[in-house]
C-alpha positions in Angstrom: 7.9 22.1 -12.6 11.4 21.8 -14.6 13.2 18.2 -15.7 15.6 19.0 -13.5 12.8 20.0 -10.3 11.1 16.8 -11.0 14.4 15.0 -10.9 15.3 16.1 -7.7 11.5 15.2 -6.8 11.9 11.9 -7.8 15.0 11.4 -5.8 13.3 13.2 -2.4 10.4 10.9 -2.5 12.8 8.1 -3.4 15.0 9.1 0.8 11.4 9.4 2.1 10.0 6.0 0.2 13.5 4.3 2.2 13.2 5.5 5.1 16.4 8.0 4.3 14.6 11.6 4.7 16.5 12.8 7.9 19.4 14.3 5.6 16.8 16.5 3.7 17.4 20.0 3.9 14.4 21.9 4.7 14.2 24.0 1.7 13.5 20.7 -1.1 11.0 19.1 1.9 9.1 22.5 1.3 8.8 22.3 -2.1 7.0 18.3 -1.7 4.9 19.9 1.1 3.9 22.7 -1.4 2.7 20.8 -3.9 0.8 18.5 -1.8 3.1 15.5 -2.7 4.6 14.9 1.3 2.2 15.2 4.4 3.8 15.0 8.4 2.7 13.3 10.7 3.2 13.0 14.7 3.5 11.5 17.2 4.0 7.6 15.4 5.2 5.5 18.6 8.6 3.6 17.3 9.2 0.2 19.4 13.0 -1.0 19.7 16.3 0.5 18.9 14.5 3.8 17.8 11.4 3.6 20.3 9.7 6.8 21.5 8.2 9.4 19.8 8.9 10.4 16.6 8.1 13.2 13.4 7.0 10.8 10.0 6.7 11.5 6.6 5.2 10.4 4.3 3.4 10.5 0.4 0.2 11.7 0.3 -2.2 10.1 -2.4 -1.1 12.7 -5.0 2.7 11.9 -4.2 2.0 8.0 -4.6 0.4 9.5 -8.5 3.0 11.1 -9.3 5.3 8.7 -8.7 3.7 6.5 -10.8 1.8 4.5 -7.8 -1.3 4.7 -7.6 -3.2 2.1 -9.0 
């Protein structure tokens, strides 16, 4: 990846970590999926005001290593 692409991926991974991925464009999400940095899980059941079934996006082990979070 180019340095610009790495920076964009890091920003997008941060959005996912904060739960703000709703505005993440599909083209950028595809990059994360193609590199194996995230995975899509469905359904995830939520309670409270967001009650119901939702799709979740989470970091993979590779994504954690990429972000320096692996032990």
